[in-house]
C-alpha positions in Angstrom: 22.2 -6.0 16.5 20.7 -3.0 14.7 17.1 -2.5 13.8 16.3 -3.0 10.2 15.4 0.4 8.9 13.3 1.2 5.8 14.4 4.4 3.5 11.8 5.9 1.2 12.9 6.4 -2.2 11.4 8.6 -4.9 8.9 6.3 -7.2 8.8 6.4 -11.0 5.5 8.2 -10.6 6.1 11.8 -9.5 5.2 12.4 -6.0 5.3 9.3 -4.7 8.0 7.0 -2.6 8.6 3.6 -2.2 9.9 1.3 0.5 12.6 -1.0 -0.3 12.2 -3.9 -2.5 12.8 -4.5 -6.4 10.3 -3.8 -9.0 7.8 -6.0 -9.9 7.5 -7.6 -6.4 4.5 -7.6 -4.2 5.3 -6.7 -0.5 3.8 -9.0 2.2 6.8 -9.2 4.7 7.6 -5.7 5.7 8.3 -5.5 9.2 6.0 -3.6 11.8 8.8 -1.9 14.2 10.7 -0.7 11.1 7.7 0.9 9.6 6.9 2.6 12.9 10.1 4.4 12.6 10.3 5.1 8.9 11.8 8.4 8.0 9.9 11.0 5.7 12.1 12.6 3.6 12.1 16.5 4.5 11.1 18.9 2.0 10.0 16.3 -0.4 6.9 17.4 -2.6 3.7 15.5 -1.6 0.5 14.8 -2.9 -1.8 15.0 0.2 -4.9 16.9 -1.5 -5.3 13.9 -3.8 -5.4 10.9 -1.2 -8.0 10.6 1.7 -8.4 8.4 4.3 -10.9 5.4 4.1 -12.4 3.4 6.7 -10.6 -0.1 7.6 -13.7 -2.3 6.7 -14.2 -5.5 5.4 -14.8 -4.6 1.5 -11.4 -2.4 1.5 -9.7 -5.6 2.9 -11.1 -7.5 0.3 -10.4 -5.0 -2.5 -6.5 -4.9 -1.2 -6.0 -8.8 -1.0 -5.1 -10.8 -4.1 -7.6 -13.4 -4.5 -4.7 -16.1 -3.5 -4.3 -15.0 0.0 -6.7 -16.0 2.9 -8.6 -12.7 4.0 -8.8 -14.1 7.6 -5.5 -13.9 8.0 -5.0 -10.1 7.4 -6.3 -7.1 9.5 -6.8 -3.9 7.6 -4.9 -1.3 9.5 -4.8 1.6 7.0 -6.2 2.6 3.7 -6.8 5.6 1.4 -8.2 6.4 -1.7 -7.9 8.8 -4.9 -10.3 8.9 -7.5 -9.5 9.9 -11.2 -12.1 10.5 -13.8 -9.4 9.1 -16.1 -8.1 6.2 -14.2 -10.7 4.9 -11.8 -10.4 4.5 -8.3 -7.3 3.6 -6.5 -6.9 2.0 -2.7 -3.4 2.0 -1.4 -3.2 0.1 2.1 -1.6 -1.7 4.5 -2.7 -5.3 6.0 -1.2 -6.8 9.0 -1.1 -10.5 9.0 -2.3 -11.8 12.2 -0.4 -14.8 12.3 2.9 -13.7 11.7 2.9 -9.9 12.4 4.3 -9.0 8.8 2.8 -6.1 7.0 1.8 -6.3 3.5 1.6 -2.9 1.3 -0.7 -3.1 -1.5 -2.3 -0.9 -4.4 -5.8 -1.9 -5.8 -7.8 -0.3 -8.5 -11.4 -0.6 -9.7 -9.7 -0.9 -13.5 -7.6 -3.6 -14.6 -7.1 -1.4 -17.7 -5.4 1.3 -15.6 -3.0 -1.3 -13.9 -2.1 -2.8 -17.5 -1.8 0.2 -19.3 1.9 0.7 -18.1 2.6 -3.2 -18.9 2.0 -4.3 -15.5 -0.2 -7.4 -14.4 -3.5 -6.8 -12.7 -4.4 -9.8 -10.0 -7.7 -10.6 -9.1 -8.9 -9.7 -5.8 -11.0 -11.0 -3.2 -13.5 -7.9 -4.2 -15.5 -8.2 -7.5 -14.2 -5.6 -9.9 -11.0 -4.5 -8.1 -7.5 -5.7 -9.0 -4.1 -5.7 -7.3 -1.0 -4.1 -9.1 1.9 -6.7 -9.4 4.3 -4.1 -8.4 5.8 -2.7 -5.3 3.8 -0.3 -3.8 4.5 3.5 -4.2 2.7 6.1 -2.1 2.5 9.7 -1.3 4.4 10.9 1.7 1.1 11.6 3.4 0.7 7.5 3.5 4.0 6.9 4.6 3.8 9.6 7.3 0.3 8.3 8.5 1.6 4.7 8.2 4.2 5.1 10.8 1.9 6.6 13.2 -0.4 3.4 12.8 2.3 0.9 13.3 3.4 2.9 16.1 0.5 2.0 18.1 0.9 -1.8 17.4 4.5 -2.1 18.5 
């Protein structure tokens, strides 16, 4: 039996890529082992200078989890942040479910209006003033490259 592999595909946002799943689906069940061997497209444009790593602390975990999920079941394993004068602060993160080992990929923003501006639904998070975008997560290649490295530490 062959190991499942995720293939990154260009997202509708220029310079971002997504990892499987249909549009409009939150991603709660990514396999850690498949993320660890994620293939990064060669020669693809990146937005590396716009995103910075942030610490994996409780507040960011709360901002990345919809209010319907129990924060005690999730460990933030990686997060990156970008701030835009027009569109607020965005955080993209990967959370490991401590019971199942599944990885959730989430995008959160401190502006519900920024999320809703493209017709997407904004879901309240556990952190006041932060909202999860109800869509599959797209991210720049720097996120995916670094996430693969983080996941290799867990497998």
